[in-house]
C-alpha positions as CSV (number, residue, x, y, z in Angstrom):
1,X,0.0,0.0,0.0
2,X,1.4,3.4,-1.0
3,X,1.1,6.0,1.8
4,X,-0.1,9.3,0.3
5,X,-2.6,10.6,-2.2
6,X,-2.5,10.3,-5.9
7,X,-2.6,13.0,-8.5
8,X,-6.1,12.1,-9.8
9,X,-8.5,11.4,-7.0
10,X,-12.0,9.8,-7.2
11,X,-14.0,11.2,-4.3
12,X,-17.0,9.1,-3.3
13,X,-19.5,10.1,-0.7
14,X,-23.0,10.6,0.7
15,X,-24.6,12.7,3.4
16,X,-23.7,16.1,4.7
17,X,-20.3,15.1,5.9
18,X,-19.1,14.3,2.4
19,X,-20.0,17.8,1.3
20,X,-17.8,19.3,4.0
21,X,-14.9,16.9,3.3
22,X,-15.0,17.5,-0.5
23,X,-14.9,21.3,0.1
24,X,-11.8,20.8,2.4
25,X,-10.1,18.5,-0.1
26,X,-10.7,20.9,-3.0
27,X,-9.4,23.8,-0.9
28,X,-6.2,22.0,0.2
29,X,-5.4,20.2,-3.1
30,X,-7.1,22.3,-5.7
31,X,-10.2,21.2,-7.6
32,X,-8.0,20.1,-10.6
33,X,-6.6,17.3,-8.5
34,X,-10.0,15.7,-8.1
35,X,-10.8,13.7,-11.2
36,X,-14.5,13.1,-10.4
37,X,-17.0,13.0,-7.6
38,X,-19.0,9.8,-7.2
39,X,-22.4,10.2,-5.5
40,X,-26.1,9.5,-5.6
41,X,-27.9,10.2,-8.9
42,X,-28.8,13.9,-9.3
43,X,-32.5,13.1,-9.7
44,X,-32.6,11.2,-6.4
45,X,-34.3,12.5,-3.3
46,X,-31.9,11.0,-0.7
47,X,-33.0,10.5,2.9
48,X,-30.1,12.7,4.0
49,X,-31.3,15.7,2.0
50,X,-30.9,18.8,4.0
51,X,-28.0,17.7,6.2
52,X,-25.8,20.3,4.4
53,X,-26.4,23.7,2.9
54,X,-25.7,22.3,-0.6
55,X,-26.0,18.9,-2.3
56,X,-22.8,17.1,-3.2
57,X,-23.5,17.4,-7.0
58,X,-24.1,21.1,-6.7
59,X,-20.8,21.6,-4.9
60,X,-19.0,19.6,-7.6
61,X,-20.5,21.8,-10.2
62,X,-19.5,25.0,-8.3
63,X,-15.9,23.7,-8.0
64,X,-15.8,22.6,-11.7
65,X,-15.4,18.9,-10.8
66,X,-17.0,16.2,-12.9
67,X,-19.9,14.5,-11.1
68,X,-20.6,10.8,-12.0
69,X,-22.9,7.9,-11.0
70,X,-21.8,4.3,-10.4
71,X,-22.2,3.3,-14.0
72,X,-19.9,6.1,-15.2
73,X,-16.9,5.3,-12.9
74,X,-15.1,3.2,-15.5
75,X,-14.9,6.4,-17.7
76,X,-13.0,8.3,-15.0
77,X,-9.2,8.4,-15.1
78,X,-8.1,8.3,-11.4
79,X,-5.2,6.8,-9.4
80,X,-6.6,7.0,-5.8
81,X,-9.9,7.0,-4.0
82,X,-11.2,9.1,-1.1
83,X,-14.4,7.8,0.4
84,X,-16.7,9.5,3.0
85,X,-19.9,7.7,4.0
86,X,-20.1,6.0,0.6
87,X,-22.8,3.4,1.1
88,X,-21.7,0.8,-1.5
89,X,-18.9,-1.8,-1.8
90,X,-16.3,-0.9,-4.4
91,X,-15.8,-3.6,-7.0
92,X,-12.4,-5.2,-7.5
93,X,-12.1,-3.4,-10.8
94,X,-12.7,0.1,-9.2
95,X,-10.1,-0.7,-6.5
96,X,-7.5,-2.0,-8.9
97,X,-7.7,1.2,-11.0
98,X,-6.5,3.1,-7.9
99,X,-2.8,2.5,-8.1
100,X,-2.2,4.7,-5.0
101,X,-4.9,2.9,-3.1
102,X,-7.9,4.4,-1.3
103,X,-8.9,5.7,2.1
104,X,-12.3,5.6,3.7
105,X,-14.0,7.4,6.6
106,X,-15.9,4.9,8.8
107,X,-18.3,6.3,11.4
108,X,-17.4,3.9,14.1
109,X,-14.5,2.2,15.9
110,X,-12.6,-0.5,14.1
111,X,-12.4,-3.5,14.2
112,X,-15.2,-3.4,16.9
113,X,-17.9,-2.1,14.7
114,X,-17.5,-3.1,11.1
115,X,-20.7,-3.0,9.1
116,X,-23.9,-1.0,9.5
117,X,-25.7,1.0,12.2
118,X,-22.8,1.1,14.6
119,X,-24.3,3.9,16.7
120,X,-27.3,1.7,17.4
121,X,-25.2,-1.3,18.5
122,X,-22.8,0.8,20.6
123,X,-25.8,2.2,22.6
124,X,-27.2,-1.3,23.1
125,X,-23.7,-2.6,24.2
126,X,-23.7,0.2,26.8
127,X,-20.3,1.6,25.5
128,X,-19.0,4.6,27.3
129,X,-17.1,5.9,24.3
130,X,-17.3,5.9,20.5
131,X,-14.8,6.4,17.8
132,X,-14.6,7.5,14.1
133,X,-11.9,5.9,11.9
134,X,-10.0,6.6,8.7
135,X,-8.6,3.5,7.1
136,X,-7.3,2.1,3.9
137,X,-9.8,0.5,1.5
138,X,-9.4,-3.3,0.8
139,X,-11.8,-5.7,-0.8
140,X,-13.0,-6.9,2.6
141,X,-15.5,-4.5,4.0
142,X,-14.1,-2.1,6.7
143,X,-11.0,-4.3,7.1
144,X,-8.1,-2.1,5.9
145,X,-5.3,-0.7,8.0
146,X,-6.2,2.2,10.3
147,X,-4.6,5.5,9.6
148,X,-6.6,7.7,12.0
149,X,-8.9,7.4,14.9
150,X,-10.7,9.9,17.1
151,X,-12.5,8.8,20.3
152,X,-15.1,10.7,22.2
153,X,-17.6,10.0,25.1
154,X,-21.1,8.7,24.6
155,X,-23.2,11.1,26.7
156,X,-25.6,9.7,29.4
157,X,-29.0,9.0,27.9
158,X,-27.8,9.6,24.3
159,X,-29.7,8.3,21.4
160,X,-28.5,7.0,18.0
161,X,-29.5,10.2,16.3
162,X,-27.4,12.6,18.5
163,X,-24.5,10.1,18.4
164,X,-24.7,10.0,14.6
165,X,-24.6,13.8,14.4
166,X,-21.7,14.1,16.8
167,X,-19.8,11.4,15.0
168,X,-20.0,13.4,11.8
169,X,-18.6,16.5,13.6
170,X,-15.7,14.5,15.0
171,X,-15.4,12.8,11.7
172,X,-14.8,16.1,9.9
173,X,-12.0,16.9,12.3
174,X,-10.4,13.5,11.8
175,X,-10.8,13.7,8.0
176,X,-9.0,17.0,7.8
177,X,-6.2,15.8,10.1
178,X,-5.7,12.6,8.2
179,X,-5.5,14.3,4.8
180,X,-2.9,16.8,6.1
181,X,-0.9,14.0,7.6
182,X,-1.0,12.0,4.4
183,X,0.4,15.1,2.6
184,X,3.2,15.8,5.0
185,X,4.1,12.1,5.5
186,X,3.4,12.0,9.3
187,X,0.5,9.5,9.1
188,X,0.9,6.4,11.3
189,X,-0.5,3.1,9.9
190,X,-1.5,0.2,12.0
191,X,-3.1,-3.1,11.3
192,X,-6.6,-3.7,12.7
193,X,-5.0,-6.6,14.6
194,X,-3.0,-4.1,16.7
195,X,-5.9,-2.8,18.8
196,X,-7.1,-6.4,19.3
197,X,-3.7,-7.5,20.6
198,X,-2.8,-4.4,22.6
199,X,-6.2,-3.1,23.8
200,X,-8.2,-6.3,23.9
201,X,-10.7,-5.1,21.3
202,X,-13.0,-7.6,19.7
203,X,-13.5,-7.8,15.9
204,X,-17.3,-7.7,15.1
205,X,-19.3,-7.3,12.0
206,X,-22.9,-6.0,12.1
207,X,-24.8,-6.8,8.9
208,X,-27.5,-4.5,7.7
209,X,-30.3,-6.9,8.6
210,X,-29.1,-7.1,12.3
211,X,-31.3,-4.1,13.0
212,X,-34.4,-5.9,11.8
213,X,-34.2,-8.4,14.6
214,X,-34.1,-5.6,17.1
215,X,-37.4,-4.4,15.7
216,X,-39.2,-7.7,16.5
217,X,-41.1,-7.8,19.8
218,X,-39.2,-10.1,22.2
219,X,-41.0,-13.0,23.8
220,X,-39.7,-12.3,27.3
221,X,-40.4,-9.1,29.1
222,X,-37.8,-6.4,29.3
223,X,-37.0,-4.2,32.2
224,X,-37.9,-0.5,31.9
225,X,-34.2,0.4,31.6
226,X,-33.7,-2.1,28.8
227,X,-36.8,-0.8,27.0
228,X,-35.5,2.8,27.3
229,X,-32.1,1.8,26.0
230,X,-33.6,0.0,23.0
231,X,-35.7,3.0,22.2
232,X,-32.7,5.3,22.2
233,X,-30.7,2.9,20.1
234,X,-33.5,2.7,17.5
235,X,-34.2,6.4,17.4
236,X,-32.5,7.3,14.2
237,X,-35.0,9.1,11.9
238,X,-35.6,8.9,9.1
239,X,-33.7,5.6,8.7
240,X,-34.9,4.0,11.9
241,X,-38.0,4.4,14.0
242,X,-38.7,2.6,17.2
243,X,-41.5,0.1,16.6
244,X,-45.0,0.6,17.8
245,X,-44.8,-2.3,20.3
246,X,-41.8,-0.6,22.0
247,X,-43.5,2.8,22.2
248,X,-46.6,1.2,23.6
249,X,-44.6,-0.8,26.1
250,X,-42.8,2.3,27.3
251,X,-46.0,4.2,27.7
252,X,-47.5,1.3,29.7
253,X,-44.4,1.2,31.9
254,X,-44.5,4.9,32.4
255,X,-48.1,4.7,33.6
256,X,-47.3,1.8,36.0
257,X,-44.4,3.8,37.5
258,X,-46.5,6.9,38.0
259,X,-49.2,4.8,39.6
260,X,-46.8,3.2,42.0
261,X,-45.4,6.6,42.9
262,X,-48.9,8.0,43.5
263,X,-49.7,5.1,45.9
264,X,-46.7,5.9,48.0
265,X,-48.0,9.3,48.8
266,X,-50.5,9.6,51.8
């Protein structure tokens, strides 16, 4: 793996964070260094619309950068990839064209939270801290060497939505630092096996469908604290919404608690 950035970058991204990162990259390197921007189709109405002051394709147009969809990538001449919240797996052909390799921003700690909806699972696991990560892209999802990590606390009572928003803010800071370190040669690369061996981390992969099982009503009763934690973990609109059974169960528990408190008063 070559440490650094190529001369012709393919930038791929979604969500508001990708807009901020593209603007930073163009400011630091110059728009001419970015061969193309890969994003959602222009005629899409993405669920993340409104997360930034401008859509990714509009920013590309303003900066004079070509904007492409997935079926146009093979027409782009690039030698490296910079990915931010890109929600697809790069094909072997796309990766092989990047002779300088690629880097990706992952909104979670690695290798603990490979896969999807890490914010939800971190809350359910009762983690006290969370991380965002920059890593090299390899064919195996979220498995490349780590080149940057930023850890911050999970706030008491925090839900998946607020954790997601804060992860993007910390992620922007990490992205900027990583790009600058790649440019000046001070980036430190470490294998994902390193935090496993030195810090006792556990490698886990959360598939997209893991959230669906959380939506199903459990057969056994859950304590009020567990119900509340599950609600916070699943509160990630517009992508996730706590199921009706959970909302109803919390309302019932709330009524029961209030009734018990009332009976304690003379």
